[in-house]
C-alpha positions in Angstrom: -79.6 -75.4 21.7 -79.9 -71.6 21.2 -77.5 -69.4 23.2 -79.3 -67.0 25.5 -78.9 -63.3 24.6 -77.4 -60.8 27.0 -80.9 -59.4 27.8 -82.3 -62.9 28.4 -79.5 -63.8 30.8 -79.9 -60.5 32.7 -83.7 -60.8 32.8 -83.5 -64.3 34.3 -80.9 -63.3 36.9 -83.0 -60.2 37.9 -86.1 -62.3 38.2 -84.3 -64.8 40.5 -82.6 -62.0 42.5 -86.0 -60.3 43.1 -87.5 -63.6 44.4 -84.5 -64.4 46.6 -83.6 -60.8 47.4 -80.0 -61.5 46.5 -77.8 -62.7 43.6 -76.5 -66.2 44.1 -72.8 -67.0 43.3 -73.7 -69.0 40.2 -75.5 -66.0 38.7 -72.6 -63.7 39.5 -70.4 -66.0 37.6 -72.8 -66.2 34.7 -73.1 -62.4 34.5 -69.4 -62.1 34.6 -69.0 -64.6 31.8 -71.7 -62.9 29.6 -70.8 -59.3 30.3 -67.2 -59.3 31.3 -65.9 -55.9 32.4 -69.4 -54.3 31.9 -70.7 -56.6 34.7 -67.7 -55.7 37.0 -68.5 -52.0 36.5 -72.2 -52.5 37.0 -71.6 -54.5 40.2 -69.3 -51.7 41.5 -71.9 -49.1 40.7 -74.5 -51.1 42.6 -72.3 -51.7 45.6 -71.4 -48.0 45.7 -75.1 -47.1 45.5 -74.7 -44.9 42.3 -78.1 -45.8 41.0 -80.9 -43.2 41.6 -84.6 -43.6 41.0 -86.3 -40.2 40.7 -90.1 -40.2 41.2 -91.8 -36.9 40.3 -95.0 -35.9 42.0 -97.9 -35.6 41.4 -97.4 -37.1 37.9 -95.7 -40.3 39.2 -93.1 -40.1 36.3 -90.0 -42.2 37.0 -86.5 -41.4 35.8 -83.5 -43.7 36.4 -80.0 -42.2 36.7 -76.7 -44.0 37.1 -73.8 -41.9 38.3 -70.9 -42.8 36.1 -67.3 -41.9 35.9 -67.8 -38.8 33.8 -71.3 -37.7 34.7 -74.9 -38.8 35.5 -76.4 -41.0 32.8 -80.1 -41.1 31.9 -81.3 -44.7 31.7 -84.6 -45.9 30.2 -84.9 -49.5 31.2 -88.1 -50.3 29.3 -86.4 -49.2 26.1 -83.0 -50.6 27.0 -81.5 -47.1 26.4 -78.7 -45.2 28.1 -77.3 -41.7 27.4 -73.7 -42.9 27.7 -71.1 -43.0 24.9 -70.7 -46.8 25.3 -74.4 -47.3 24.5 -74.2 -44.8 21.6 -71.1 -46.2 19.9 -71.3 -49.9 20.8 -75.0 -50.7 21.3 -76.2 -48.6 18.4 -73.6 -50.5 16.2 -74.9 -53.8 17.7 -71.5 -54.7 19.1 -73.2 -55.0 22.5 -76.8 -54.7 23.6 -76.4 -53.3 27.2 -74.0 -50.9 28.7 -72.9 -51.2 32.3 -75.3 -48.5 33.4 -78.3 -50.5 32.1 -77.0 -53.6 33.7 -76.5 -51.8 37.0 -80.0 -50.2 36.9 -81.7 -53.5 36.2 -79.9 -55.3 39.0 -80.6 -52.3 41.4 -84.3 -52.4 40.6 -84.5 -56.1 41.1 -82.7 -56.0 44.4 -84.2 -52.7 45.4 -80.7 -51.2 46.0 -80.9 -47.6 44.8 -81.4 -44.1 46.2 -85.0 -43.0 45.9 -85.3 -39.3 45.1 -88.7 -37.7 45.2 -89.1 -34.4 43.4 -91.9 -32.1 42.3 -93.0 -32.1 38.7 -91.9 -28.5 38.4 -88.2 -29.7 38.5 -88.7 -32.4 35.8 -87.9 -30.3 32.7 -84.8 -28.7 34.2 -83.4 -32.0 35.5 -84.0 -33.7 32.2 -82.2 -30.9 30.4 -79.3 -31.2 32.8 -79.1 -35.0 32.4 -79.2 -34.7 28.6 -76.2 -32.4 28.5 -73.1 -33.8 27.0 -69.9 -32.9 28.7 -66.7 -32.6 26.6 
């Protein structure tokens, strides 16, 4: 039997969580086993409501941000991309597939536990530039 990938496990848990509007204990255990400390950090971010969904009007563009320890990270869930160093150094080298920011965003979206921020399209470019900045 083929071992499920990180993304398959998370996708399954998110689907179940969305249907039940919660994550059951067995899924918490599975996520902890698969992701280890990345899940612990993701769960902490979720419980601390550090995930933001920006919706820009009138375009309807959506940008996900996870407030991390160092700064705010731009997350692109459809591409499984995050602007954090962990993603850059470990995911790009195929040591992991998902950083904790991506895990947190996917769980937050499934459970609808995030801060919704509505902004005008005029702010889009300046906010994207701010989120793309790398702090030393």
